[in-house]
TIZASE-782269 format. One record per residue (C-alpha): residue number from 1; chain; residue in one letter; x, y, z negated. Coordinates in Angstrom, 3 decimals. Each point is the difference from the previous one (the first is absolute). Last residue first. Layout:
// TIZASE-782269
{i->NUM	ch->A	aa->A	east->X	north->Y	up->Z}
...
This chain:
// TIZASE-782269
{i->241	ch->A	aa->M	east->-6.454	north->54.948	up->-34.828}
{i->240	ch->A	aa->E	east->0.576	north->-3.742	up->0.022}
{i->239	ch->A	aa->A	east->-3.232	north->-1.956	up->-0.212}
{i->238	ch->A	aa->A	east->-0.507	north->-1.748	up->-3.308}
{i->237	ch->A	aa->E	east->0.452	north->-3.766	up->0.024}
{i->236	ch->A	aa->V	east->-3.354	north->-1.734	up->-0.165}
{i->235	ch->A	aa->L	east->-3.008	north->-0.556	up->-2.255}
{i->234	ch->A	aa->A	east->-2.965	north->-0.569	up->2.307}
{i->233	ch->A	aa->M	east->-3.492	north->1.487	up->-0.240}
{i->232	ch->A	aa->L	east->-3.273	north->-1.523	up->1.180}
{i->231	ch->A	aa->S	east->-3.513	north->1.398	up->0.270}
{i->230	ch->A	aa->F	east->-3.438	north->-1.564	up->0.156}
{i->229	ch->A	aa->N	east->-3.188	north->2.047	up->0.067}
{i->228	ch->A	aa->V	east->-0.991	north->-0.978	up->3.545}
{i->227	ch->A	aa->N	east->-2.797	north->-2.329	up->-1.077}
{i->226	ch->A	aa->D	east->-1.662	north->-2.033	up->2.748}
{i->225	ch->A	aa->A	east->2.209	north->-3.070	up->-0.505}
{i->224	ch->A	aa->E	east->-0.483	north->0.034	up->-3.758}
{i->223	ch->A	aa->L	east->1.059	north->-3.523	up->-0.962}
{i->222	ch->A	aa->A	east->2.251	north->0.014	up->3.076}
{i->221	ch->A	aa->M	east->2.142	north->2.690	up->-1.628}
{i->220	ch->A	aa->M	east->0.939	north->-2.400	up->-2.779}
{i->219	ch->A	aa->S	east->0.916	north->-2.685	up->2.521}
{i->218	ch->A	aa->R	east->2.067	north->2.532	up->1.946}
{i->217	ch->A	aa->I	east->1.995	north->0.811	up->-3.125}
{i->216	ch->A	aa->A	east->0.765	north->-3.643	up->-0.769}
{i->215	ch->A	aa->I	east->0.947	north->-0.720	up->3.624}
{i->214	ch->A	aa->L	east->2.231	north->3.074	up->0.062}
{i->213	ch->A	aa->C	east->1.810	north->-1.298	up->-3.076}
{i->212	ch->A	aa->R	east->0.827	north->-3.357	up->1.594}
{i->211	ch->A	aa->E	east->0.931	north->1.779	up->3.238}
{i->210	ch->A	aa->A	east->2.817	north->1.843	up->-1.750}
{i->209	ch->A	aa->L	east->-0.339	north->3.665	up->-0.971}
{i->208	ch->A	aa->V	east->1.429	north->-0.854	up->-3.413}
{i->207	ch->A	aa->D	east->3.418	north->-0.790	up->1.480}
{i->206	ch->A	aa->E	east->1.197	north->-3.174	up->1.707}
{i->205	ch->A	aa->D	east->3.738	north->-0.733	up->0.282}
{i->204	ch->A	aa->A	east->0.215	north->-2.311	up->-3.026}
{i->203	ch->A	aa->T	east->-3.070	north->-1.941	up->1.076}
{i->202	ch->A	aa->L	east->-3.242	north->0.693	up->-1.804}
{i->201	ch->A	aa->Q	east->-1.507	north->-2.251	up->-2.644}
{i->200	ch->A	aa->G	east->-3.698	north->-0.195	up->-0.752}
{i->199	ch->A	aa->L	east->-2.915	north->2.313	up->-0.698}
{i->198	ch->A	aa->D	east->0.454	north->-0.098	up->-3.779}
{i->197	ch->A	aa->I	east->-2.844	north->2.007	up->-1.547}
{i->196	ch->A	aa->P	east->1.231	north->1.772	up->-3.129}
{i->195	ch->A	aa->R	east->-2.309	north->-0.586	up->-2.984}
{i->194	ch->A	aa->K	east->-3.484	north->0.496	up->-1.400}
{i->193	ch->A	aa->R	east->-0.926	north->2.722	up->2.483}
{i->192	ch->A	aa->D	east->-0.654	north->3.675	up->-0.797}
{i->191	ch->A	aa->G	east->3.717	north->0.766	up->0.020}
{i->190	ch->A	aa->D	east->0.199	north->-1.050	up->3.647}
{i->189	ch->A	aa->L	east->3.217	north->-1.459	up->1.373}
{i->188	ch->A	aa->Q	east->0.034	north->-2.092	up->3.176}
{i->187	ch->A	aa->Y	east->3.280	north->-1.859	up->-0.044}
{i->186	ch->A	aa->L	east->2.351	north->-1.166	up->2.743}
{i->185	ch->A	aa->H	east->2.616	north->-2.426	up->-1.281}
{i->184	ch->A	aa->D	east->3.674	north->0.606	up->0.798}
{i->183	ch->A	aa->N	east->1.025	north->-0.865	up->-3.602}
{i->182	ch->A	aa->K	east->1.051	north->3.638	up->-0.335}
{i->181	ch->A	aa->C	east->-3.517	north->1.189	up->0.649}
{i->180	ch->A	aa->K	east->-1.552	north->0.981	up->3.299}
{i->179	ch->A	aa->V	east->-2.784	north->2.429	up->-0.807}
{i->178	ch->A	aa->F	east->-3.641	north->0.663	up->0.857}
{i->177	ch->A	aa->A	east->-1.841	north->2.611	up->-2.032}
{i->176	ch->A	aa->I	east->-3.635	north->0.760	up->-0.811}
{i->175	ch->A	aa->Y	east->-2.029	north->3.204	up->0.042}
{i->174	ch->A	aa->H	east->-3.780	north->0.259	up->-0.497}
{i->173	ch->A	aa->Y	east->-2.954	north->1.876	up->1.431}
{i->172	ch->A	aa->D	east->-3.506	north->0.715	up->-1.254}
{i->171	ch->A	aa->V	east->0.812	north->2.651	up->-2.588}
{i->170	ch->A	aa->E	east->-1.403	north->0.228	up->-3.518}
{i->169	ch->A	aa->E	east->-0.072	north->3.383	up->-1.730}
{i->168	ch->A	aa->E	east->1.852	north->-0.332	up->-3.309}
{i->167	ch->A	aa->A	east->2.844	north->2.253	up->1.161}
{i->166	ch->A	aa->S	east->-2.581	north->2.721	up->0.553}
{i->165	ch->A	aa->S	east->-0.363	north->2.592	up->2.762}
{i->164	ch->A	aa->P	east->1.123	north->-2.494	up->2.634}
{i->163	ch->A	aa->A	east->2.937	north->1.257	up->2.097}
{i->162	ch->A	aa->E	east->-0.665	north->2.116	up->3.075}
{i->161	ch->A	aa->T	east->1.685	north->-1.315	up->3.117}
{i->160	ch->A	aa->N	east->3.218	north->1.074	up->1.703}
{i->159	ch->A	aa->G	east->2.510	north->-0.999	up->-2.642}
{i->158	ch->A	aa->K	east->0.964	north->1.018	up->-3.508}
{i->157	ch->A	aa->C	east->-2.269	north->-0.448	up->-3.015}
{i->156	ch->A	aa->A	east->1.866	north->-3.018	up->-1.366}
{i->155	ch->A	aa->V	east->3.471	north->1.522	up->0.497}
{i->154	ch->A	aa->S	east->0.772	north->1.699	up->-3.328}
{i->153	ch->A	aa->A	east->-2.409	north->-2.266	up->-1.878}
{i->152	ch->A	aa->Y	east->2.103	north->-3.053	up->0.875}
{i->151	ch->A	aa->S	east->3.238	north->1.536	up->-1.247}
{i->150	ch->A	aa->T	east->-1.673	north->1.056	up->-3.247}
{i->149	ch->A	aa->E	east->-1.536	north->-3.454	up->-0.511}
{i->148	ch->A	aa->L	east->3.320	north->-1.724	up->0.654}
{i->147	ch->A	aa->E	east->1.888	north->2.254	up->-2.384}
{i->146	ch->A	aa->T	east->-2.721	north->-0.442	up->-2.630}
{i->145	ch->A	aa->S	east->0.574	north->-3.752	up->0.099}
{i->144	ch->A	aa->N	east->-2.441	north->-1.652	up->-2.414}
{i->143	ch->A	aa->E	east->-2.294	north->-1.721	up->2.506}
{i->142	ch->A	aa->L	east->2.932	north->-1.124	up->2.130}
{i->141	ch->A	aa->A	east->1.970	north->-1.421	up->-2.941}
{i->140	ch->A	aa->E	east->-3.033	north->-1.765	up->-1.454}
{i->139	ch->A	aa->V	east->-0.860	north->-1.745	up->3.261}
{i->138	ch->A	aa->L	east->3.663	north->-0.894	up->0.575}
{i->137	ch->A	aa->E	east->0.159	north->-1.528	up->-3.476}
{i->136	ch->A	aa->D	east->-3.101	north->-2.077	up->0.720}
{i->135	ch->A	aa->V	east->1.440	north->-1.328	up->3.263}
{i->134	ch->A	aa->S	east->3.281	north->-0.889	up->-1.695}
{i->133	ch->A	aa->S	east->3.559	north->1.319	up->0.091}
{i->132	ch->A	aa->S	east->-0.404	north->3.658	up->-0.853}
{i->131	ch->A	aa->T	east->2.663	north->2.439	up->-1.186}
{i->130	ch->A	aa->N	east->2.205	north->-0.115	up->3.103}
{i->129	ch->A	aa->L	east->-2.913	north->-0.041	up->2.429}
{i->128	ch->A	aa->V	east->-1.708	north->3.047	up->-1.499}
{i->127	ch->A	aa->K	east->3.271	north->1.917	up->-0.287}
{i->126	ch->A	aa->A	east->0.859	north->-0.864	up->3.605}
{i->125	ch->A	aa->I	east->-3.394	north->1.271	up->1.148}
{i->124	ch->A	aa->V	east->0.432	north->3.381	up->-1.685}
{i->123	ch->A	aa->S	east->3.526	north->0.372	up->1.354}
{i->122	ch->A	aa->D	east->3.366	north->-0.270	up->-1.754}
{i->121	ch->A	aa->N	east->1.386	north->-2.803	up->2.176}
{i->120	ch->A	aa->K	east->-1.348	north->1.342	up->3.287}
{i->119	ch->A	aa->L	east->-1.960	north->-2.608	up->1.938}
{i->118	ch->A	aa->R	east->1.449	north->-1.090	up->3.364}
{i->117	ch->A	aa->D	east->0.778	north->-3.587	up->-1.084}
{i->116	ch->A	aa->R	east->-3.718	north->-0.442	up->-0.642}
{i->115	ch->A	aa->A	east->-0.646	north->0.738	up->3.664}
{i->114	ch->A	aa->E	east->1.746	north->-3.225	up->1.010}
{i->113	ch->A	aa->G	east->-2.726	north->-2.188	up->-1.450}
{i->112	ch->A	aa->N	east->-2.410	north->1.211	up->-2.640}
{i->111	ch->A	aa->C	east->-0.261	north->3.109	up->-2.159}
{i->110	ch->A	aa->V	east->-0.564	north->2.423	up->2.898}
{i->109	ch->A	aa->T	east->-3.032	north->-1.670	up->1.555}
{i->108	ch->A	aa->H	east->-1.722	north->-1.134	up->-3.196}
{i->107	ch->A	aa->L	east->0.437	north->3.431	up->-1.546}
{i->106	ch->A	aa->I	east->-1.347	north->1.737	up->3.100}
{i->105	ch->A	aa->A	east->-3.020	north->-2.311	up->0.108}
{i->104	ch->A	aa->Y	east->-0.554	north->0.620	up->-3.718}
{i->103	ch->A	aa->L	east->-0.003	north->3.753	up->0.597}
{i->102	ch->A	aa->G	east->-2.490	north->-0.331	up->2.848}
{i->101	ch->A	aa->C	east->-2.175	north->-2.220	up->-2.214}
{i->100	ch->A	aa->A	east->-0.206	north->2.837	up->-2.527}
{i->99	ch->A	aa->N	east->-3.786	north->0.415	up->0.155}
{i->98	ch->A	aa->N	east->-0.338	north->-1.455	up->-3.513}
{i->97	ch->A	aa->I	east->3.142	north->-0.756	up->-1.993}
{i->96	ch->A	aa->T	east->0.254	north->-3.626	up->-1.178}
{i->95	ch->A	aa->Q	east->1.499	north->-1.552	up->3.129}
{i->94	ch->A	aa->K	east->2.168	north->-3.045	up->-0.731}
{i->93	ch->A	aa->F	east->3.487	north->0.690	up->1.343}
{i->92	ch->A	aa->F	east->1.843	north->-2.955	up->1.512}
{i->91	ch->A	aa->V	east->3.753	north->-0.244	up->0.529}
{i->90	ch->A	aa->V	east->1.039	north->-2.847	up->2.303}
{i->89	ch->A	aa->D	east->3.229	north->-1.972	up->0.419}
{i->88	ch->A	aa->E	east->1.918	north->1.634	up->-2.845}
{i->87	ch->A	aa->S	east->-2.501	north->-1.535	up->-2.343}
{i->86	ch->A	aa->Q	east->-3.436	north->0.298	up->-1.559}
{i->85	ch->A	aa->E	east->-1.286	north->-3.588	up->-0.236}
{i->84	ch->A	aa->S	east->0.420	north->-0.136	up->-3.794}
{i->83	ch->A	aa->S	east->-2.435	north->2.877	up->-0.342}
{i->82	ch->A	aa->Q	east->-2.704	north->-2.122	up->1.583}
{i->81	ch->A	aa->F	east->-1.922	north->0.899	up->3.140}
{i->80	ch->A	aa->S	east->-3.591	north->-1.119	up->-0.448}
{i->79	ch->A	aa->E	east->-0.868	north->-3.358	up->1.526}
{i->78	ch->A	aa->L	east->-1.718	north->0.050	up->3.362}
{i->77	ch->A	aa->L	east->-3.149	north->-1.761	up->1.222}
{i->76	ch->A	aa->A	east->-2.412	north->2.624	up->-1.335}
{i->75	ch->A	aa->D	east->2.304	north->2.573	up->1.572}
{i->74	ch->A	aa->E	east->-0.998	north->-1.149	up->3.481}
{i->73	ch->A	aa->D	east->-3.755	north->0.195	up->-0.671}
{i->72	ch->A	aa->E	east->0.249	north->3.428	up->-1.633}
{i->71	ch->A	aa->V	east->2.222	north->1.262	up->2.801}
{i->70	ch->A	aa->K	east->-2.486	north->-1.132	up->2.660}
{i->69	ch->A	aa->K	east->-2.926	north->1.515	up->-1.935}
{i->68	ch->A	aa->E	east->1.786	north->3.350	up->-0.309}
{i->67	ch->A	aa->Y	east->0.771	north->-0.027	up->3.721}
{i->66	ch->A	aa->E	east->-3.608	north->-0.689	up->0.956}
{i->65	ch->A	aa->E	east->-1.241	north->2.695	up->-2.384}
{i->64	ch->A	aa->T	east->2.278	north->2.480	up->1.744}
{i->63	ch->A	aa->T	east->3.344	north->1.327	up->-1.119}
{i->62	ch->A	aa->P	east->1.192	north->2.009	up->2.994}
{i->61	ch->A	aa->F	east->3.707	north->-0.321	up->0.878}
{i->60	ch->A	aa->V	east->3.394	north->1.468	up->-0.797}
{i->59	ch->A	aa->L	east->3.011	north->-2.139	up->0.870}
{i->58	ch->A	aa->I	east->3.484	north->0.683	up->-1.331}
{i->57	ch->A	aa->L	east->2.902	north->-1.745	up->1.715}
{i->56	ch->A	aa->G	east->3.502	north->-0.734	up->-1.255}
{i->55	ch->A	aa->L	east->3.654	north->-0.152	up->0.992}
{i->54	ch->A	aa->V	east->-0.584	north->0.507	up->3.734}
{i->53	ch->A	aa->P	east->3.302	north->-0.552	up->1.774}
{i->52	ch->A	aa->R	east->-0.561	north->1.553	up->2.390}
{i->51	ch->A	aa->P	east->-1.450	north->3.308	up->1.181}
{i->50	ch->A	aa->V	east->-3.566	north->-0.343	up->1.381}
{i->49	ch->A	aa->L	east->-0.137	north->0.695	up->3.743}
{i->48	ch->A	aa->A	east->-0.249	north->-3.688	up->0.933}
{i->47	ch->A	aa->L	east->-3.203	north->-0.141	up->-2.033}
{i->46	ch->A	aa->L	east->-1.496	north->2.339	up->2.596}
{i->45	ch->A	aa->E	east->0.567	north->-2.399	up->2.902}
{i->44	ch->A	aa->E	east->-0.938	north->-3.051	up->-2.064}
{i->43	ch->A	aa->D	east->-3.408	north->1.339	up->-1.012}
{i->42	ch->A	aa->L	east->-0.339	north->0.169	up->-3.782}
{i->41	ch->A	aa->S	east->-0.575	north->3.745	up->0.189}
{i->40	ch->A	aa->F	east->0.991	north->3.300	up->-1.558}
{i->39	ch->A	aa->V	east->2.524	north->-1.227	up->-2.538}
{i->38	ch->A	aa->D	east->0.504	north->3.179	up->-2.007}
{i->37	ch->A	aa->E	east->3.372	north->0.600	up->-1.620}
{i->36	ch->A	aa->F	east->1.199	north->-0.315	up->-3.592}
{i->35	ch->A	aa->E	east->3.511	north->1.072	up->-0.938}
{i->34	ch->A	aa->L	east->3.373	north->-1.412	up->-0.996}
{i->33	ch->A	aa->S	east->3.420	north->1.694	up->-0.243}
{i->32	ch->A	aa->A	east->-1.510	north->2.426	up->-2.526}
{i->31	ch->A	aa->S	east->0.579	north->-2.717	up->-2.590}
{i->30	ch->A	aa->L	east->-3.043	north->-1.078	up->-1.963}
{i->29	ch->A	aa->G	east->-0.210	north->1.427	up->-3.511}
{i->28	ch->A	aa->L	east->-3.541	north->0.934	up->-0.956}
{i->27	ch->A	aa->K	east->0.254	north->3.380	up->1.695}
{i->26	ch->A	aa->H	east->1.229	north->-1.724	up->3.169}
{i->25	ch->A	aa->A	east->-2.975	north->-2.378	up->0.037}
{i->24	ch->A	aa->L	east->-2.348	north->2.923	up->-0.620}
{i->23	ch->A	aa->E	east->1.389	north->1.997	up->2.907}
{i->22	ch->A	aa->T	east->-0.022	north->-3.018	up->2.307}
{i->21	ch->A	aa->F	east->-3.617	north->-0.835	up->-0.820}
{i->20	ch->A	aa->V	east->-1.118	north->3.579	up->0.621}
{i->19	ch->A	aa->E	east->1.941	north->0.207	up->3.269}
{i->18	ch->A	aa->P	east->-1.314	north->-3.403	up->1.079}
{i->17	ch->A	aa->N	east->-3.636	north->1.112	up->-0.446}
{i->16	ch->A	aa->S	east->-2.804	north->-2.233	up->-1.200}
{i->15	ch->A	aa->E	east->-1.210	north->2.541	up->-2.557}
{i->14	ch->A	aa->L	east->0.710	north->-0.934	up->-3.593}
{i->13	ch->A	aa->P	east->-2.768	north->-0.640	up->-2.528}
{i->12	ch->A	aa->I	east->-0.367	north->2.368	up->-3.011}
{i->11	ch->A	aa->F	east->1.031	north->-2.048	up->-3.034}
{i->10	ch->A	aa->H	east->-2.073	north->-1.723	up->-2.721}
{i->9	ch->A	aa->K	east->0.852	north->-1.695	up->-3.286}
{i->8	ch->A	aa->S	east->-2.118	north->-2.300	up->-2.179}
{i->7	ch->A	aa->Y	east->-1.092	north->-2.241	up->2.860}
{i->6	ch->A	aa->T	east->-2.731	north->-2.646	up->0.072}
{i->5	ch->A	aa->Q	east->0.446	north->-2.553	up->2.775}
{i->4	ch->A	aa->A	east->-2.729	north->-1.167	up->2.362}
{i->3	ch->A	aa->T	east->-0.037	north->3.240	up->2.003}
{i->2	ch->A	aa->S	east->2.523	north->-1.210	up->2.548}
{i->1	ch->A	aa->M	east->1.600	north->2.583	up->2.255}
């Protein structure tokens, strides 16, 4: 993730693991009727195996110097997201907790579009949303939520790989989210960016795994064509047990 920003709070980074992401999302208040699943390939044959509709996507990718330069150049042309722009259409969380990009990707995925209707009323996330209406208020609410921090810490060290020994240890990968908001626009949401990136309008029957989103993801992967450290998770209806 970007090292340009100075952080006052640090979390252990999450492993790119749908079970870990699902557990944390549920702890924070997402209905058990939704879960994250791996998307193993962008090839059409394997994409056909992904349960539909897809309510959100989380992409993890390497943050190289080339990527950082591209983001810096793009953000130089963008205005910062203003509090007055926060609306029912898109909820944007500015990242102020270091190494917590996985958390912010979860928040962006479950607080936008149809997934938001699956949040429990008395949950950690619902409390944050109900008491915060601006970008700055959301920042403060997340930083000060002991419930959120406790829930995060309970799953942060889970997974199949060893977690960094220190929460302040920088990692060279980053999580972002793609969501279809209630205005039918597809957004790329990254708390390290100045604002939500509007990727255009989808049709009513298209979900987040639409071709428009695949084009955006493939273009990011093309920046590092020889790098295999990309991974994609989809938020979908939970499989019946």
